[in-house]
N, C-alpha and C positions, 0 to 999 in steps of 0.2 A: 122360533128362529126362522128367519126369512131368507129367501134366495131368489135369484133370477133363473127361470127355467126356459129362456128362449122365446121368440116370437111375441115379445112384449108381455109375457106372462110372468108374474111374480107369485110366489107360493109362501105360505106360512105354515109351519108344522109344530105340533105341540104333543107331548107324551105325558098326560096327567097321571099322577099316582094316587089320586083320591077321587072317589065318586062324588057326584053332585054337580051343581051349577058353577061355572067358571065365567068370570067377566074379563074382557081383555081390552087393551087400548094399544094401538100400534105406535111405534116410533121409527121414523125413517128420514133419510136425507133427500127423499123424493117427496115433494109437497103433496102429490096426489095419493101417497100411501101413508101419510103421516097423520097421527091423531084419529085413527079410525077406531070405533068401539063396537063391541058386540058381545054376545054370550054364547056359550056352548054347555052342554050337559055331558058329563062323563058317567057312563053306566057301568055296571059290574062287568068284570072280565068274562069273556066267553070261555066255554069248556076247553081245557088245554092251554089256555093263556095263563101262565104263572107269573108273568112279569119279567123284568130284568134280572139277571144274575148279579149277586153282590157277594162280597166276602163275608163269611160267618165263622165264628169260633176261631179266629186268627188264622188258621191254616186251611180252612175249607170254604165252600161256597154254598149258596142257597138262592132260590128265586125269591122275588119280592114278597110272594105270599107265604114264604117259610118252607116250601117244599125243598128238600136237599138236592143239590145239584153236584154230581160227581163227573169230573172231567174225563171223557174218553174221546181224545182228539185225534184227528188225522191232518194231513197236509196235502194240498193240491194247489200249488202257488198260482198258476196261470190258467185255471180251468175256465174262468169267465171269458178268456181271450181266444178260446178254441172255436171250432165250427158249432153251429146250433145243434146239430145232431150229436156231437160229442158231449156238449154241455147237458143235453137231456139224458144221455146214457149216464153221465156222472151222477145226475140227480136220482135216477133209478137205482144206481149202485148204493148211493148214500141211504136211500129209503129203506134198503134191506140190510144195512150195515149196523154195527154197534156204536157208531160214532155220533156224539152229540155236540161236537165243535169241529170247525175246519179253519185252518190258517190258509189265507188266500190274499194275493196282492191286488191292490187297486191298479197299479201300473202293469203293463206287460213286462215280460221277463226275456232277457237275452243271455243264454248260457248254454252249456252242453246239452244236447238233445232238445233245445229251445231255440229254433230259428225260424219258426213261422211268423208271418206278419198278422197282427190282429185285424179283425174287420172293423173295429171301432177304436177310436183314441179318446182319451180323457179331455183333450183340448182341440180346438179348431186348428187345422193345418194338416201337413202331410210330412212323411219322413224325408222326402227330397227337398221340400221347401221350408221346412221347419214348422214349429208350432207356436202359437200365440198363448202364453201361459196365463194370460189375463182374460181369456175367453174359453170357459169350460164348455165342453160339447154336451148339450142336453141329451142327445140320443144315447150317448155312452152312459150317462149317469142314470138315465131311465132304465137302460138294460141292467146296469149293476143293481139298481133297486128291485128290479124284478127277481134277480137271482137271490138277493138277501131275503126277499119275501118268500121265495121258493124254499130257502133253507128254514125260515121260520115255520112254515107249514109242516116241516119234517121234524120240528123241535131241535133244530141244530143251530148252535151259536156260530156267528160269523166273526172270526178273529181277523179283522181287517188290517193288513200290513200297509201302512201309509207311505213308506219310503223303502227302497232297496237299491243296491248298487249295480245290479246286473242289467245294464241299460245301453241301448244304441239310439234312443230317442231324445237323449238330453233331459228326461224327466228327473234325473238325479242331480242335474245342474241348473236348475231354474233360477238360482240366486236367492238370497235370504228373504227379500221382500216378496217375491213370487211364492216362495215356500210358505210363508205365513199366510198369504192371501188364499192359497189353495186349501190349507188346513181349515181356515175359517169357513170357506165354502163347503168343504166335505162335511164338517161337523154340523153346519146349518142344515144340510140336506138329509144327513143320515142319523143324527142323534136321536131322532124320534122313533127309530127302529129299536124295539126292545131287545133284539138278539145281536146287537152290534157290540163288539169289544174293539178297542183301539190297540193296535200294535205300532209303536212309533216307527220301528224299523225291523227288517230282517237283516241280521248281521251288520249292526250299526258301525262296528269297528272296521269295516272294509271301505268306508268313505275316507280315502286316504289324503286327498289334496283340498287345499282351501277353496278351490273353485266351486266345490260342492256346497260350501257354506254349512257342512254337517260333519266336519272332521275333528271336532273337539267336544268334550263333555259340555262346555258352556253353550255350544250350538244346540245340542240335543235338549238341554234344560230350557233354553229359550223356546224351542219348538214344542216341547211338552207343555210349557206354560200357555201356549196359544191354545192347544187342545183343551187343557184343563179349565181355562177361563171362558172358553167358547161353548163348552158342554154343560148345559144347566142340569143334566141328569146324572152326572158323575159315573158314566160308563166305566167298566173295568178297563185298565191301561197298563201296558208294560212295554218293554223294549227287549229285542232279542240279539244275542251275541253270536260271534263267530269264534274268535280266539280269546278274547278278553271280556270277562264279566262286567256288566254295568253294576253300579252300586244300587242294588234293589231296595236299599233302606230309604231312598229318596221318598219324600211324602207323596208325590204324585203317582208313584207306582203302587198298583194294588196287589200285584203278585209277581213272582219271578217267572220269566219266560226263557228257559234255559236250553242251550245246545251243549252237548258234551264237549269237553276239551281234552279229556283223557282218551287214549287209544281204545281203551276197553271199559273202564269204570264209568258208570252213569248213574243209575238209580241207587247205588250204594252210597252216594253222597247226599242223599235226601235229608237224612238227619242233620248233617252238618249245615246244609243250606237253610233248614228250618231255624237252627240256632243262630246262624250268621245274619239272616235277613228278617226273621220274625214275621214271615209272610207265607201264603201258600206257595208251594213249590210245584210248578208245572214244567216238567221236562219236555218241551214241545218237540225237540229234536235229539233223540238218543241214538240216531243212526236209522237206516232205512232197510227194510227187508227187501233183498233184491240180489242182483248179480252183475252190476255195472263195475267199471274199473276203479271208481273212487272208493276209498276205504269206508267213507260214511254211508255207502249205498250198497253194501253186499253182505249184511248179516242175514243169518237164517231165521226162518219163522220161529224156531225154538228159542232162539236168543231174543228176538222181539218180544215174545210171550213172557220169557223169563224177566226181562226188564220191566214190563208192565206189573207183573206180580210184585217184583222187588220194591218198586217205587210205591205202589198202593198199599202194601202191607206196612210200609214205613210211614204212611199217612200223607204221601205225596201223590202226584198225578203224572201220567205219562202220555206222550203223543205218538201216533203211528205214522208211518210213511212207507211207500213201496217204489222200488226202482228196478224192476225186472226188464231186461232188454226186450225190445219189441221191433218188428220189422219196419214200422212206420214211426219209430221213436215216440210212441204214445206211452209215456211212463206216468203212472198215478201221481207221483210226487209233484209233478207240475201240470200235467194236461188233464188229469182225471181219467175217466173212462170206466174200466172194470178192475177188480182185484184179481191178481194171479197168484198171490201168496197164501200161506197156510195160517198166518196169524190171526186175521180178522174173525174167523170162527171161534178161536180160543179167547180172543178179547171179549167177544159177546158172551161167552161162558162166564168169564170173569165179572163182567159188568152185572150179569144177573145175580151172581153171588153177593157182590158188594152192595147193590141196591136193596138186597134183602136183609142186610145187617141192621141191628137195632139202632146204630149210631155211626157217625164218621169214625174212621180208624185213627187212633193215636199210637205212634210207635212206642214200644216199650224201650226206653232209650239205651242205646249202646254208647254209654258215656262213662268216663272214668270214675264219676261220682255216683254212679247208679248202684242200687242195692240188687240189681239183677245183672250179674256178669255173664250174660249169655254171649258166647263168642262163636257159635257155630250154626246159628239158626236166626232168621229174622222173625221177630215177634211183634204182632200188631194187636191192639186192644180196641174193640168196638163197644164202648160203654163199659159198665163195671163187670159184665158177666159173660163176655164173649171174646175169645182169643183166637188168632190165626198164627200158626207156626209154619213159615214157608222155608223149605229146605233147598230150593233152587237146584244147583248142580249136584249137591250131596245125594247120597243114596243110602241112608241108614236102613238096616234090616229091622230095627226096633227102636223105641225111645221111651226112657223113663220120664214121667211128669210128676210134679208135686203141686197139689192145689189145697185149698181149704178143706179141713176134715169136717167142717160144719155144713158143707154144701155137697149137692149131687151134680155130677156133669155127664153130659152127653158128648160123644166123640164121632167126628166124621172125617174120613180120609178122602181127600180131594186129589184126583189125578188131573192136574191142570192141562196136561197135553192131551191125554185120551178123553178129557172132558166127562169124567165120571165121578160120582160121589158115593162112597160106601159108608153107610151109617153102622156103627158098632152096636151089637145087640145089648151089651152090658151097660150099666150106669156106674160111674166111677166116683171115687172120693178119695181125698188125701193123696197118698203115693200110689202110682199105678204105672204099668208098662203097656205100651201099645206096639203091637207088631206092624211093620210097615212093608211095602212092596220091595224095598231095596233097589229102587230106581230113582232117577232125577225127576225134578219138577213136581214133587209132592207137597201138599199143603195139609196140615192137620187143624181142623176147627174144633175148639172145645167150648162148650156152652153151658153155663149154669142152668139147671132146670128145677132147682128147689132146695129146700133145707134138708140136712141130714140129721137123723135121730140119734146117731152114734154118740155115746157119752165117752169123753176122754177120761184116762185114769187120773187119780188124784196125785198131788205132789208127793215125791218120795222124800221121806224124813231123812234119809241117809245121804241126800244130795244137797249141797248148798247152791242155790240158784242165784245167779248174778251174771255180770258181763264176762266173766271168765268161763261160763258154761258155753257149751256148743249151741248153735241155733237149734239143732235137732233135739236137744234136752229141753229147751224152753218151749218148743212146739209140741212136746210129747205128753203133756199133762194139762188138765183143765184149767188150773189157776194161772199158770204162766202163759198159756196160750191166750187166755182172755186178756191178760195184761198187754200182750203184744198187739192184739187186735185193737185195744183202746189207745195205746200210745204210739205205736209204729205200724199202722195198718199197711203201709206200702210193703213192709217185710212179709206179713202174713198173706197178702194178696198177690205176692209175686208168683208168676207161673213157672218160675225156674228154681224153686226152693231146693229141689233135690241136689242141685250142683253146689250148694253152699251150707248144707246142713251140718257138715263136719268141722266147719271153722268156728272159732270162738266168736261170741256175739260182739265182743269189743272190736274185733277185726272188721266185722260187717259194718259196725257203726262208723269205723274210719273210712271204709269205702263209700259210705253214704254221707259223708261230710257235706253240708249244705243243703241236704234234702230232708233232714229231720230237725225240727227245732230243738235247741238246747234245753229249753224248759221241758219238753216231753221226754227227753233222754233222762234228765234229772228226776222227773216224777216216776218214770219206770224203774230207775235204780232204787229209789225209795221204796216203791211197792214191792219189788223183789226182796228187799231186805226184811220187809214186814212178813213175807211168806216164811222166810228162814227163822225169824223170831217166833212165829207162831208154831 
């Protein structure tokens, strides 16, 4: 992709994804730049360069080289429009933070606590005389590129917001033709940076009038089409709401970028958004830890931490932000600077735990058709042998668990606020009870550590085994347990068996309608009848 960089200089950038020799031929409407040929060699990536982030396993992310990428984001909308000293302080803060993605605006921002004038503008001109939207300012874009590169060196993804409505410079009202030209220019300059994500807009639904040329879904689809067709590398792309969700099922959208619309609930909707959109859920704005007047900007550090855990154990991702009052109006959410809140340290603790799991987390679905009717705890599953039970605001003094009798399990109690992990001395199997601290923000991690040699008892000849048997009766002997493992493994491998052992198996099948193949059910019924006959 080529672009004009000022002073008669034209540049061409390329982000190859394969090593080896590449040959090129230019195409330009300027004769001196047209039909130029050459070659270059792409060498293996340097240490720490894992490539661009892409969607993996439908609801998750990974780098191009396959390394898992777990989103731990933050927001500092206008940090690149602050003084040089404040920008450097922001980078120092990020360097020692748990965050690996930052949401930031290309354009400056005008809003509460945001009234300073930037030193550089994206286009030639001034606030008083106006701006020429056909003449990008090379000095501004060189500065932006340095900051993206700074983030890259910190292994931080740049979630770049291309439009927003908080504006006194008329950058939100450039007109449809200039909007499209601007997008092509930005993509040409920046798509070769591996750590760039596109965010079409922050709060797209606040562009109310037709003068913006961005007040309808058709406008946003047109603009998204410009980015999609201009970006040869297919960077991640989404759009962020205020009050009304965008349809994240649109093919150009790689993941949902969500702001809460309920006064309180946020991460609790993660499962629903997975089912609705079929894509990764990134709750970029769940509220901000802070104490300003706006309701979105005064949640506690405890609540921010809880929302992170709640979303991540459900298989989603959460974004941080901070809005504590400051005598100079330097609020992290827009200006950057330093953290004043208590949640970043707890989020770092969470990230260390999540990145140590054997696999990405899949929520054990809280769904009417589920075989797991857990209703008082959030359960996440990382692979086949690792479970997380997050109790959030609840404060149980103990908890019964029911796992496979054929396997042995290790139990760890995680205090997510105090940032401590207590490993239980015993090894568990089957049904067991774990005593808990009786306080909020506790997570229990249960991991399979091997096979169990315990032999189950033989079938009782005085009991007729069938779908009228309780689940407990079928799980309690060797023959029927083996059949359940064979035909309905979701039942046997459920971490919440203790809550359903007393119900008839036929009722459990009814709850599981649509999750177990009818052929498997019929085969199980036939096999149980054979046990009775024998």
